[in-house]
C-alpha positions as CSV (number, residue, x, y, z in Angstrom):
1,M,137.0,201.3,53.2
2,K,133.5,201.2,55.6
3,C,133.2,199.5,59.0
4,W,131.0,196.5,58.6
5,K,128.6,197.8,61.7
6,C,127.9,201.3,61.0
7,S,129.7,202.5,57.0
8,Q,131.5,205.2,58.8
9,E,135.6,205.1,57.8
10,A,137.3,202.5,58.6
11,Y,140.2,202.3,61.4
12,G,141.5,198.7,60.7
13,I,140.8,195.8,59.3
14,C,139.8,192.5,61.9
15,R,142.7,190.4,62.7
16,F,140.7,187.0,62.7
17,C,138.7,187.8,60.0
18,G,139.2,190.9,57.7
19,R,136.1,192.6,58.3
20,A,136.7,196.4,57.9
21,V,136.0,198.4,61.6
22,C,135.9,201.5,62.6
23,K,137.2,203.5,65.9
24,E,134.5,203.5,67.9
25,H,134.1,199.4,66.9
26,A,137.5,198.3,66.9
27,T,138.0,196.3,70.1
28,E,141.4,194.3,71.0
29,M,141.7,190.6,71.8
30,P,144.9,188.6,72.1
31,F,146.1,186.8,69.1
32,I,147.9,183.5,68.8
33,L,150.7,184.1,66.2
34,S,152.1,180.6,66.5
35,V,152.0,177.2,68.5
36,Y,155.0,174.8,68.6
37,C,155.7,171.6,70.6
38,P,159.2,171.8,71.8
39,G,160.3,168.1,72.6
40,G,159.2,166.8,75.9
41,G,157.4,169.9,76.9
42,S,153.8,171.2,76.5
43,S,152.8,172.9,73.6
44,R,153.5,176.6,73.9
45,A,152.5,179.9,71.7
46,I,153.6,183.3,70.7
47,V,150.9,185.3,71.3
48,V,150.3,189.5,70.4
49,S,148.0,191.0,72.4
50,G,146.2,193.9,71.5
51,A,145.1,192.6,68.0
52,L,142.3,194.3,66.6
53,Y,139.0,192.7,66.7
54,C,135.5,193.5,65.1
55,G,133.4,192.4,67.7
56,I,131.3,190.3,65.2
57,C,133.3,186.7,64.6
58,K,133.5,184.1,66.6
59,P,137.1,182.9,67.0
60,L,136.7,179.3,68.7
61,P,138.4,178.8,71.9
62,S,140.5,175.7,71.5
63,P,141.8,174.0,68.5
64,V,140.0,172.2,65.7
65,D,141.0,168.7,65.1
66,M,142.0,168.4,61.5
67,P,143.0,164.4,60.7
68,E,142.8,164.6,57.3
69,L,146.0,167.0,57.6
70,D,147.6,164.5,59.7
71,E,147.4,161.6,57.0
72,R,148.4,163.9,54.2
73,G,151.5,165.3,56.2
74,D,152.3,161.3,56.9
75,E,152.6,160.9,53.1
76,R,154.6,163.9,52.4
77,G,157.3,163.4,55.0
78,W,155.9,165.7,57.9
79,E,155.7,163.3,60.4
80,D,157.9,164.3,63.4
81,D,160.8,162.0,64.2
82,K,159.8,160.0,67.0
């Protein structure tokens, strides 16, 4: 496998987009592994520091609303008990 930027031998794969990168172009960035909402508290995240990052892709700084999943979740019984 070759580096996306320079075509040298790849060192690893970007955790965010899947591009291959060599050691020279590999950087690190925190990766959110999981997010959960404890009852009555604020949302919490399990974060992995030092995840391989290509430096090309642009992970968004905040979550994206997906209302279409909320509607389908209600139909399938995914709604939280309140």
